[in-house]
C-alpha positions in Angstrom: -0.1 0.0 0.0 2.6 2.5 -1.1 -0.2 5.1 -1.9 -0.8 5.3 2.0 2.6 6.4 2.7 3.2 10.0 3.5 0.4 12.6 4.5 -3.4 11.9 4.1 -5.7 14.7 5.3 -9.0 14.2 6.9 -11.2 16.5 5.2 -13.6 18.8 6.9 -17.1 19.5 5.6 -17.3 23.2 5.1 -20.7 24.9 6.1 -22.1 28.1 5.1 -23.4 30.5 7.8 -27.0 28.9 7.4 -25.3 25.5 8.2 -25.7 24.2 4.8 -22.8 22.3 3.0 -20.6 24.8 1.3 -19.8 22.8 -2.0 -17.8 25.7 -3.4 -15.5 25.8 -0.3 -15.1 22.0 -0.5 -13.8 22.4 -4.1 -11.3 25.0 -2.6 -10.2 22.7 0.3 -9.8 19.7 -1.9 -7.6 21.6 -4.5 -5.6 23.4 -1.8 -4.6 20.2 -0.1 -3.7 18.5 -3.4 -1.9 21.5 -4.6 0.1 21.6 -1.3 1.5 18.2 -2.0 -0.2 15.8 0.1 -0.4 12.2 -0.7 -4.0 11.1 -0.3 -7.4 12.4 1.0 -9.6 10.9 3.6 -13.3 11.6 3.2 -16.1 11.2 5.9 -13.8 10.7 8.9 -14.7 12.3 12.4 -13.2 15.8 11.1 -16.0 15.7 8.4 -18.6 16.1 11.2 -20.3 13.0 9.7 -22.2 12.6 12.9 -24.2 15.7 11.9 -24.6 15.1 8.4 -27.7 13.6 6.7 -27.4 10.5 4.4 -27.9 12.8 1.5 -25.3 15.2 2.6 -22.8 12.5 3.1 -23.3 11.3 -0.4 -22.9 14.8 -1.7 -19.8 15.4 0.1 -18.5 12.1 -1.2 -19.5 12.7 -4.8 -18.0 16.1 -4.7 -14.7 15.0 -3.6 -14.5 12.4 -6.2 -15.4 14.9 -8.8 -12.9 17.5 -7.7 -10.1 15.0 -7.4 -10.4 13.8 -10.8 -8.3 10.8 -9.9 -5.1 12.9 -9.0 -4.9 11.4 -5.5 -5.7 8.1 -3.8 -9.0 8.5 -1.6 -9.8 6.8 1.7 -13.5 6.5 2.9 -14.5 6.6 6.5 -16.7 3.5 7.0 -17.2 2.9 10.6 -19.4 2.9 13.7 -20.7 0.8 16.5 -23.2 -1.2 14.8 -21.2 -4.0 13.2 -24.0 -5.4 11.0 -25.0 -2.0 9.5 -21.3 -1.5 8.5 -21.1 -5.0 7.0 -24.2 -4.1 5.0 -22.7 -0.8 3.7 -19.6 -2.8 2.6 -21.7 -5.1 0.6 -23.7 -2.4 -1.0 -21.6 0.6 -1.7 -19.7 1.3 -4.9 -15.8 1.7 -3.6 -14.4 1.9 -7.2 -13.1 5.5 -6.5 -11.5 4.5 -3.2 -8.2 2.9 -2.3 -9.2 1.9 1.1 -11.6 2.2 3.9 -10.9 3.8 7.3 -12.8 2.3 10.1 -12.9 3.4 13.8 -13.0 1.1 16.7 -16.5 0.8 18.0 -17.4 3.7 20.1 -19.9 4.0 23.2 -20.5 0.2 23.4 -17.1 -0.1 25.1 -16.5 -3.7 23.8 -13.8 -6.1 24.9 -10.7 -6.7 23.0 -12.5 -10.0 21.6 -15.4 -7.8 20.7 -13.2 -5.4 18.7 -11.5 -8.3 17.1 -14.8 -9.8 16.0 -15.9 -6.3 14.8 -13.0 -6.0 12.5 -13.1 -9.6 11.5 -16.8 -9.1 10.1 -15.6 -5.8 8.3 -12.5 -7.5 6.9 -14.3 -10.2 5.5 -17.2 -8.0 3.8 -14.7 -5.3 2.7 -14.0 -5.4 -1.3 -11.0 -3.1 -0.6 -8.3 -2.8 2.1 -9.2 -1.7 5.5 -7.4 0.8 7.8 -8.1 0.3 11.4 -8.6 3.4 13.4 -7.8 3.5 17.3 -8.9 6.7 19.0 -9.6 6.0 22.6 -10.3 9.6 23.4 -13.5 9.4 21.1 -14.4 5.6 21.7 -13.6 5.2 25.4 -11.8 2.0 24.5 -8.3 1.4 23.6 -7.5 -1.2 20.7 -4.5 -3.0 22.2 -1.5 -3.6 20.1 -2.1 -7.4 20.6 -5.5 -7.1 19.1 -4.0 -4.9 16.2 -1.5 -7.4 15.4 -3.8 -10.3 15.6 -6.0 -8.7 12.8 -2.9 -7.8 10.9 -1.9 -11.3 10.8 -5.4 -13.0 10.3 -6.6 -10.9 7.5 -4.3 -9.9 4.4 -6.8 -6.8 3.6 -6.1 -5.3 7.1 -3.3 -3.2 5.7 -2.7 -0.3 8.4 -3.8 1.3 11.4 -4.4 4.9 12.2 -3.1 5.2 15.6 -4.4 8.0 17.8 -3.9 6.8 21.3 -1.4 9.6 22.0 0.9 6.8 23.3 4.3 6.6 21.6 5.2 3.3 23.4 1.9 1.8 22.0 2.7 2.9 18.6 6.4 1.6 18.6 5.0 -1.7 20.0 2.7 -2.1 17.0 5.6 -1.0 14.6 8.0 -3.5 16.1 5.6 -6.5 16.1 3.1 -6.2 13.2 3.9 -7.9 9.9 6.5 -6.4 7.6 4.3 -4.6 5.1 1.6 -3.3 7.9 1.5 0.3 7.9 1.3 2.4 11.3 -0.2 5.7 10.4 -0.3 8.4 13.2 -3.5 9.8 13.9 -1.9 12.5 16.1 -0.5 15.6 14.5 1.9 16.3 17.2 3.1 12.8 17.4 3.4 12.2 13.5 7.1 12.9 13.0 8.2 10.8 16.1 6.0 7.9 14.7 7.4 8.4 11.3 11.1 8.5 12.7 10.2 5.3 14.7 9.3 3.2 11.7 5.7 4.7 10.9 4.4 5.2 7.5 3.1 8.8 7.9 0.0 10.5 9.2 -3.6 11.0 8.6 -3.7 14.7 9.6 -6.0 17.6 10.6 -3.6 20.5 10.4 -2.1 19.0 7.2 -5.0 20.4 5.3 -4.4 24.0 6.7 -0.7 24.0 6.0 -0.4 21.1 3.4 2.9 22.2 1.9 4.7 22.6 5.1 3.2 19.6 6.8 3.5 17.0 4.0 7.2 18.2 3.4 8.0 17.6 7.0 6.6 14.0 6.9 8.4 13.4 3.5 11.6 14.7 5.3 10.9 12.5 8.3 10.5 9.4 6.0 13.8 10.2 4.5 15.6 10.4 8.0 16.4 14.2 7.6 15.6 14.7 11.2 16.9 18.3 11.9 15.1 19.6 9.0 11.9 17.8 9.8 11.9 18.9 13.3 12.6 22.6 12.1 9.0 22.4 10.5 7.5 20.5 13.3 8.4 23.2 15.8 7.2 25.9 13.3 3.7 24.2 13.4 3.4 23.0 16.8 1.8 25.9 18.3 -1.0 25.6 15.7 -1.5 21.9 16.3 -2.1 22.6 20.0 -4.4 25.5 19.1 -6.6 23.7 16.6 -7.6 21.1 19.2 -7.8 23.5 22.1 -11.6 24.0 21.8 -12.5 20.8 19.8 -12.0 19.5 16.4 -12.8 20.6 13.6 -13.6 24.2 15.1 -10.0 24.8 15.1 -9.1 23.9 11.6 -12.2 25.7 10.4 -11.0 28.7 12.0 -7.7 28.3 10.0 -9.6 27.9 6.9 -11.5 31.2 7.6 -8.2 33.0 8.2 -6.9 31.7 4.9 -10.1 32.8 3.0 -10.8 29.4 1.8 -13.9 28.4 3.9 -16.2 29.7 6.7 -15.6 28.6 10.3 -19.0 27.3 11.0 -19.6 24.1 12.8 -22.9 22.4 13.7 -24.1 21.8 17.1 -23.2 20.2 19.5 -19.9 21.7 18.4 -19.5 25.5 18.2 -16.8 28.0 16.7 -13.9 28.7 18.6 -14.1 31.9 20.8 -12.7 35.2 20.1 -9.5 34.9 22.0 -8.5 31.6 20.1 -9.8 32.9 16.8 -7.4 35.9 17.2 -4.5 33.6 18.0 -5.1 31.2 15.1 -5.5 34.4 12.6 -2.2 35.7 14.0 -0.6 32.3 13.5 -1.7 32.2 9.9 -0.6 35.8 9.3 2.7 36.0 10.8 4.2 32.2 11.2 3.7 30.8 7.9 5.6 32.6 5.0 
């Protein structure tokens, strides 16, 4: 899965002030990311606010990204949830011809055991017509997919090709890198740990900040993959304050404020999320204006 090495970006769904989906802004975001040099695009991840989108809106966003991309970059589609049977049904009925892989989050709210997580992804792997990227994000799911479960899935199913690891635990990421099959990809799901994970043997990142600063962030990851450590960390520290700030009041409120500062999209989010407050907006605007040249 060489196409998944480097920087993928988890695309936002831009909204107008009236909370409708802003298709023109989505065009701009997709092109901005592609022109900035990222390696692939992730559609309908958590950052897309897919929990607040109707079925019709989700399909509109998916179609728009496919149409704007025009085959320029590989696409990954978020297909996950906490109802295993429903996911399996979608995998059996959706057209995945435009997509390289699916990204499937570990079940949230239900808090399954490790065996439950394994059986969930077993069902997904057996149903999916394209490769599967596991997604571990305990901060949102309230359960941690342990390295032993990840490695078991990677060994048992050839189409389980990668994990987006967002536990925020460097030791856990390194354990997976050390013990997973040779071609299994460990992809950072944490922007701040993306470079350290790459330098430890990871394959790259699925990033939020990367769509705001695609040129800088994707080049940092390429430098890391080529073990040009000093140059990579120079960019890491340039961007580190912005990474902290975009998650300070929730995702994607922060990255949407970056887009507003860049003149690409409005900062509107849907309830229960709210836009960043005036203080954070000023700090993010100042970062865009004065820190990135």
